[in-house]
C-alpha positions in Angstrom: 0.1 0.0 0.0 0.9 3.5 -0.7 1.8 6.3 1.9 0.3 9.5 1.1 1.6 12.8 0.9 -1.0 15.3 2.7 -0.3 18.5 0.7 -0.8 16.7 -2.8 -3.4 14.2 -1.8 -6.3 13.7 -3.9 -8.1 10.8 -3.1 -11.8 9.2 -2.3 -11.2 6.7 0.2 -15.0 5.7 0.9 -18.5 5.9 -0.7 -21.7 5.2 -0.1 -25.1 4.9 -2.3 -28.4 6.0 -0.9 -31.9 4.8 -2.1 -34.2 7.0 -3.7 -37.0 8.5 -2.0 -35.4 9.5 1.4 -33.9 12.9 0.9 -35.9 16.0 0.9 -36.6 17.7 -2.3 -35.4 20.7 -1.2 -32.7 20.6 1.7 -32.9 23.2 4.4 -30.4 25.7 4.1 -28.4 27.2 7.0 -27.1 30.6 6.6 -24.2 32.0 8.8 -22.7 35.6 9.5 -19.3 35.6 9.3 -19.4 36.5 13.0 -21.2 33.1 13.7 -18.7 31.5 11.8 -16.0 32.9 13.8 -17.8 31.8 17.0 -18.2 28.1 15.8 -14.6 27.8 14.6 -13.2 28.9 18.0 -15.9 26.3 19.6 -14.6 23.7 17.5 -10.9 24.5 18.1 -11.3 25.0 21.8 -12.8 21.5 22.0 -10.0 19.8 20.1 -7.2 21.4 22.6 -9.2 21.0 26.1 -8.8 17.9 27.9 -11.9 17.3 30.2 -11.2 16.5 33.9 -12.9 13.2 33.3 -10.3 12.6 30.4 -7.1 13.5 33.0 -8.6 10.8 35.3 -8.8 8.0 32.6 -5.2 8.7 31.5 -2.9 5.8 31.5 -0.4 6.4 34.3 2.4 4.3 31.8 1.6 7.0 28.9 4.6 8.7 29.0 6.7 5.8 28.7 4.2 4.6 25.7 4.6 8.0 23.8 8.2 7.7 23.7 8.3 4.2 22.4 5.7 5.2 20.0 8.2 7.9 18.9 10.7 5.9 18.0 8.7 3.3 16.5 7.3 6.4 14.3 10.6 7.3 12.9 10.5 7.8 9.0 12.9 4.9 8.5 10.5 2.5 10.2 7.3 3.4 8.2 5.5 0.3 7.3 4.8 -0.2 3.7 1.7 -1.6 4.2 0.4 0.9 6.3 -1.8 2.8 3.7 -3.1 5.7 5.5 0.1 6.0 7.3 -1.2 5.4 11.1 1.8 4.8 12.8 2.9 8.5 12.1 -0.4 10.1 12.2 0.0 11.6 15.5 3.4 13.1 15.0 2.6 16.9 15.5 5.2 18.0 13.0 3.5 15.5 10.4 0.0 16.3 11.0 -1.8 18.8 8.8 -3.7 21.7 10.6 -7.8 20.2 10.3 -8.6 23.8 10.8 -6.8 25.3 7.7 -9.8 25.8 5.6 -12.0 27.5 8.7 -9.3 29.9 8.9 -9.5 30.6 5.3 -13.1 31.0 5.6 -12.6 33.8 8.5 -10.2 35.6 6.6 -12.5 36.5 3.8 -14.5 38.3 6.4 -14.8 42.1 5.1 -16.2 43.2 8.5 -19.8 43.1 7.3 -22.0 40.6 9.6 -24.7 40.6 7.3 -24.7 38.2 4.3 -25.8 39.3 0.8 -28.1 36.9 -0.5 -26.7 36.8 -4.1 -28.5 33.3 -4.8 -31.9 33.5 -4.2 -32.6 30.5 -6.7 -33.2 27.6 -4.2 -36.2 26.5 -6.7 -33.8 26.2 -9.4 -33.7 22.5 -10.9 -30.5 21.6 -9.9 -31.4 22.3 -6.1 -34.2 20.1 -6.1 -33.8 16.3 -5.5 -36.0 14.3 -7.3 -38.1 11.1 -6.5 -36.1 9.0 -8.8 -32.6 10.6 -8.0 -30.1 8.6 -5.8 -27.9 10.2 -3.5 -24.1 9.0 -3.6 -22.2 9.9 -0.5 -18.4 10.3 -1.2 -15.5 11.0 1.5 -13.2 13.2 -0.6 -9.6 14.1 0.6 -8.0 17.3 -1.2 -4.8 18.5 -0.1 -5.5 19.4 3.6 -9.3 19.5 3.3 -11.3 16.4 4.0 -14.9 16.9 2.6 -18.2 14.8 2.8 -19.6 15.4 -0.6 -23.4 14.7 -1.4 -23.8 13.7 -5.0 -27.0 13.5 -6.9 -27.5 10.5 -9.5 -30.1 10.4 -12.2 -30.1 7.2 -13.8 -32.8 8.5 -16.5 -31.0 11.6 -17.4 -27.7 10.1 -17.1 -26.1 13.0 -14.9 -24.2 13.1 -11.9 -23.2 16.4 -9.9 -22.4 17.3 -6.5 -25.7 18.9 -4.8 -23.9 20.2 -1.5 -21.1 19.2 0.7 -19.7 19.4 4.2 -16.2 20.3 5.9 -15.0 17.4 7.7 -12.7 17.8 10.7 -10.5 15.0 9.6 -9.5 12.3 7.1 -12.9 10.1 6.4 -12.2 6.3 6.4 -15.5 5.1 6.0 -19.4 6.3 5.7 -22.5 4.7 6.2 -26.1 5.8 5.6 -28.7 5.8 8.3 -32.1 7.1 8.8 -32.2 7.1 13.0 -31.8 10.6 14.7 -32.4 10.3 18.5 -33.9 13.5 18.8 -36.3 13.2 16.0 -38.9 10.2 15.8 -39.2 10.5 12.0 -36.9 8.6 10.0 -34.2 10.9 8.7 -31.4 11.0 6.1 -28.1 10.9 7.8 -24.8 9.9 7.2 -22.0 8.7 9.6 -18.5 9.3 9.0 -15.6 7.5 10.7 -12.3 9.3 10.7 -8.5 9.2 11.8 -9.8 10.2 15.0 -11.9 7.8 17.3 -14.9 10.0 17.0 -18.0 9.1 14.8 -19.6 12.0 13.4 -23.2 11.7 12.3 -24.2 14.6 9.4 -27.9 15.5 8.4 -27.6 15.4 4.7 -31.3 17.3 4.4 -29.1 20.4 5.3 -26.9 22.4 3.3 -24.1 24.8 4.5 -24.1 23.2 8.0 -20.5 23.3 9.9 -21.6 21.2 12.8 -22.8 17.6 12.7 -26.0 16.2 14.1 -24.5 14.5 16.6 -21.3 12.6 17.7 -20.3 9.3 18.9 -17.4 8.8 21.2 -14.7 11.3 22.3 -11.7 13.0 20.5 -8.2 12.9 21.1 -6.9 15.8 22.7 -3.0 17.2 21.8 -1.9 15.6 24.7 -2.6 12.2 23.3 -4.4 11.1 26.3 -5.1 7.4 26.1 -8.3 5.9 27.8 -8.2 2.9 30.0 -10.0 0.0 28.8 -12.8 0.3 31.6 -13.8 3.6 30.2 -14.3 2.3 26.4 -18.0 1.3 27.0 -18.7 5.0 28.3 -16.4 7.0 25.7 -16.0 4.9 22.6 -13.0 3.8 20.2 -9.6 4.9 21.1 -8.2 4.8 17.9 -9.2 5.4 14.2 -12.6 4.1 12.8 -12.3 1.9 9.7 -15.9 0.3 9.0 -19.3 1.2 10.0 -22.6 -0.8 9.8 -25.9 0.1 10.3 -28.6 -2.2 11.5 -31.6 -1.5 9.4 -34.2 -3.9 11.4 -32.6 -2.6 14.8 -32.4 0.9 13.7 -30.8 2.2 16.9 -28.0 0.1 16.7 -24.8 1.2 14.7 -21.5 -1.2 14.7 -18.0 0.1 14.3 -14.8 -1.8 13.8 -11.5 0.4 14.5 -7.5 0.4 14.6 -7.8 0.0 18.2 -9.0 -4.1 17.7 -12.4 -3.8 18.7 -15.9 -3.7 17.4 -18.5 -1.4 19.4 -22.1 -2.1 18.9 -23.7 1.9 19.5 -27.2 2.2 21.2 -27.8 5.5 19.2 -30.9 6.3 21.7 -28.2 7.0 24.3 -25.1 7.7 22.3 -23.1 5.1 23.7 -21.7 1.6 23.0 -23.8 -1.3 24.5 -21.4 -3.8 23.4 -17.6 -3.9 23.3 -16.2 -7.1 21.2 -12.5 -7.7 21.8 -11.3 -10.8 20.1 -9.4 -9.5 17.7 -5.5 -9.6 17.3 -5.3 -6.5 14.3 -7.3 -3.7 13.3 -11.0 -4.5 12.2 -11.3 -3.3 8.3 -14.7 -4.6 7.4 -17.9 -5.4 9.4 -21.7 -6.3 7.9 -24.9 -7.2 9.5 -26.8 -10.2 8.1 -29.6 -8.9 5.8 -32.2 -11.4 7.5 -30.8 -12.3 10.9 -30.5 -9.0 12.2 -28.3 -10.5 15.3 -25.9 -12.0 13.2 -22.6 -10.0 12.5 -19.9 -10.6 10.1 -16.5 -9.1 10.7 -13.1 -9.1 8.7 -9.7 -8.0 10.4 -5.9 -7.8 9.7 -5.5 -10.7 12.1 -6.5 -12.7 8.6 -9.6 -13.9 10.1 -13.3 -13.7 9.5 -15.8 -14.2 12.2 -19.5 -14.3 12.7 -20.9 -13.4 16.0 -24.2 -13.7 17.5 -25.0 -10.5 19.1 -28.0 -11.6 21.1 -25.9 -13.0 24.0 -22.3 -12.5 25.0 -21.0 -12.0 21.3 -17.5 -12.9 22.6 -18.2 -16.3 23.4 -20.9 -16.9 20.5 -18.7 -16.5 17.6 -17.3 -18.6 14.7 -14.3 -17.7 12.6 -12.3 -18.5 9.6 -8.5 -18.4 8.7 -7.6 -16.4 5.3 -4.0 -16.3 3.2 -4.0 -12.4 3.7 -5.5 -9.6 5.8 -9.1 -9.3 5.4 -10.2 -6.0 3.5 -13.8 -6.5 2.6 -16.4 -9.1 3.8 -20.3 -9.3 2.5 -23.2 -11.8 2.8 -24.8 -13.6 -0.1 -28.8 -12.8 0.2 -29.6 -16.1 -1.9 -27.5 -18.3 0.5 -28.1 -17.0 4.0 -25.4 -19.2 5.3 -22.5 -18.0 3.0 -20.5 -14.9 2.6 -17.6 -13.6 0.5 -14.2 -12.2 1.6 -11.3 -10.4 -0.1 -8.0 -10.2 1.0 -5.0 -8.0 0.8 -3.3 -10.7 -1.4 -6.1 -10.7 -3.9 -7.9 -13.7 -2.9 -11.5 -14.3 -3.2 -13.0 -17.1 -0.8 -16.6 -18.3 -0.4 -17.3 -19.3 3.2 -20.3 -21.5 4.3 -20.7 -21.2 8.0 -21.7 -24.8 8.2 -18.2 -25.8 7.2 -14.8 -25.5 8.6 -13.1 -24.5 5.0 -14.2 -22.3 2.3 -16.1 -23.7 -0.4 -13.5 -22.1 -2.7 -10.7 -19.8 -2.7 -8.8 -18.3 -5.3 -6.6 -15.1 -6.3 -9.1 -12.9 -8.3 -6.8 -9.9 -8.6 -3.1 -9.2 -8.4 -3.5 -6.6 -5.8 -5.7 -6.4 -2.5 -9.4 -6.6 -2.9 -11.2 -3.0 -2.2 -14.7 -4.0 -2.8 -17.3 -6.7 -3.3 -20.6 -6.5 -4.8 -23.2 -9.3 -4.4 -26.2 -8.3 -6.0 -29.5 -9.1 -3.8 -31.5 -8.8 -6.9 -29.8 -10.8 -9.6 -29.0 -14.0 -8.6 -25.5 -15.1 -9.3 -24.0 -11.3 -10.0 -20.8 -10.5 -8.1 -18.3 -7.8 -9.0 -15.2 -7.1 -7.6 -12.6 -4.3 -7.4 -8.8 -3.8 -6.7 -5.9 -1.7 -6.2 -4.9 -3.3 -9.4 -7.2 -0.6 -10.9 -9.8 -3.2 -12.3 -13.0 -4.3 -11.6 -14.1 -7.9 -12.7 -17.6 -9.2 -13.1 -18.4 -13.0 -12.0 -21.3 -15.4 -12.3 -21.7 -16.9 -9.1 -23.8 -19.8 -10.2 -22.2 -20.5 -13.4 -25.1 -19.7 -15.7 -27.0 -22.2 -13.9 -29.8 -20.5 -11.8 -32.4 -22.3 -10.3 -34.6 -21.6 -7.2 -32.2 -23.7 -5.0 -29.1 -21.5 -5.1 -26.0 -23.2 -4.3 -22.6 -22.3 -5.2 -20.1 -24.7 -4.3 -17.4 -24.3 -7.3 -15.3 -21.3 -8.3 -17.3 -18.7 -10.2 -17.1 -18.1 -14.0 -15.2 -14.5 -14.8 -17.6 -12.8 -17.3 -15.2 -9.7 -17.6 -12.3 -7.8 -16.5 -12.1 -4.2 -17.4 -9.6 -1.5 -16.1 -11.5 1.8 -15.4 -8.5 4.0 -15.9 -8.9 6.1 -12.6 -5.9 4.9 -10.9 -5.9 2.4 -7.6 -9.5 1.7 -6.8 -10.0 2.3 -2.9 -13.6 1.7 -2.5 -16.3 0.4 -4.5 -20.3 0.4 -4.0 -23.5 -0.7 -5.7 -26.6 1.5 -6.4 -29.7 0.2 -4.5 -32.1 0.7 -7.0 -30.5 -0.8 -10.1 -28.4 -3.9 -9.3 -26.2 -3.0 -12.6 -25.2 0.5 -11.6 -21.9 0.6 -9.6 -19.4 3.7 -8.6 -15.5 3.6 -7.5 -13.5 5.9 -6.2 -9.7 6.1 -6.5 -6.5 8.2 -5.8 -6.2 9.7 -9.2 -5.7 13.5 -8.9 -7.4 14.0 -12.6 -10.3 11.6 -12.4 -11.2 10.0 -8.7 -14.8 8.9 -9.3 -16.8 6.9 -11.6 -20.3 5.8 -12.0 -20.4 2.8 -14.1 -23.3 0.9 -15.6 -22.4 -2.8 -16.0 -25.0 -3.7 -18.8 -22.8 -1.4 -21.2 -20.4 -4.2 -21.5 -21.6 -6.7 -24.1 -20.2 -9.8 -22.2 -22.2 -8.6 -19.1 -25.3 -7.8 -20.7 -25.3 -11.2 -22.8 -25.1 -13.0 -19.4 -27.2 -10.9 -16.9 -29.5 -8.5 -18.7 -32.3 -11.6 -19.2 -31.7 -12.9 -15.8 -34.9 -12.5 -13.7 -34.4 -10.2 -11.1 -35.6 -11.2 -7.7 -36.6 -8.5 -4.4 -35.4 -10.2 -1.6 -37.4 -8.8 1.6 -37.1 -9.9 5.4 -40.6 -10.5 5.7 -40.8 -13.1 3.1 -37.7 -14.8 4.5 -38.3 -14.7 7.8 -40.4 -18.2 8.3 -37.4 -19.9 6.0 -34.4 -18.3 7.8 -36.0 -18.0 11.6 -33.5 -20.6 12.8 -30.4 -19.7 10.8 -28.6 -17.9 13.9 -29.4 -20.9 16.3 -28.3 -23.5 13.6 -25.1 -21.4 13.4 -24.5 -21.1 17.1 -24.7 -24.8 17.5 -22.1 -25.1 14.4 -19.2 -24.2 17.1 -20.1 -27.6 19.4 -20.3 -29.9 15.7 -16.9 -28.1 14.7 -15.0 -29.4 17.9 -16.5 -32.7 17.5 -15.6 -33.3 13.7 
């Protein structure tokens, strides 16, 4: 993995599609006077600089020795070439960029007049209106010292993609997740949770334009003194390092899962803004997590200790856990809705694996890409459609069922590669599928000239010929609950069966 020069960086490390019909047609616009902007910036800076009395009580007594050790380990000569986002040296003040640089530039534009001239009284213009058939595409974008959450509008019928509005983030975004739960409002919302280099998860209201502050925050920011929370304070405070993965539980919509560099997975109760469960069985950072689409208590995780794990989160998930070993660090994991016991895994050495939770070993495992796999899309509508992305700059389309689709979905042999295409945007960092069209995907990369691309897979003749006439199926929880109701109990009994085998 490459190490980024912060001043020259122009990368999209994460993206997320949003289904049609959840956004306001006309997002609320917030207007600040320059004086109000100054006050907000002052408050943000003070929050970042201060250490509260509670934090001081939680500082590890051995922190000073640990900090000296970290300083030695983080010398440039010992930088880990596999440290993609330079986590090891991130806390070094000499190398750390000023996250308030753009805020300061805003203040410099103040001409002394506290009134804002409305030169743009055209909120009714067509581009400002989000139509019912528009999808949102949420993009974490880092350019130079600026970290931004960009809200794109994509309309398939008009074949258009444009940035509708954006939010200035306080830190480098590493993962984003859409959710509709706002603890302050009983109505479903339109929000985006962002995990960054800081341990904090910020949740932004996407139906607000020009906002400088998030709707709410989960966890507590690091201070300049590099305070380190004791383990006993984790449940009260949250993560202690960068957040790499987020997964919202659509069926229990007050629950948000998060994976971190601190080698833990936290399950947040959004009603109270605190973690309700702290899962610490990992030996390395957790890079990917996903809730089961039907069994809402089942959580799939992938970590850099080369293991995937499935947890039953109803009761003591640390004990109710199954795990599988892989050849490389786990970059991405995803369930297959058509085979509810099964999931796919992509690793740092380019291997793609298919796991049936009732078996000790993968059903199949092969090298699908030359470099790490950064995304796996398994369609929940088109049986057998799988698309993978990689740092090698390619996306590959696969047929999981090898053109032999029946009502009894079963994949026991290696899938057929339908097409591999180099999409000419550099190293692909993230990948995602449109929830309303199973054949539309998006990729983000590190190419300075073009780092975001939306692709209709059916524009490729080979993919079109294989999948365009395949019957689409709408997978729904209520229709499958009677068939899958015992899935978790079956999976929990597997551990005993595995030991006996």
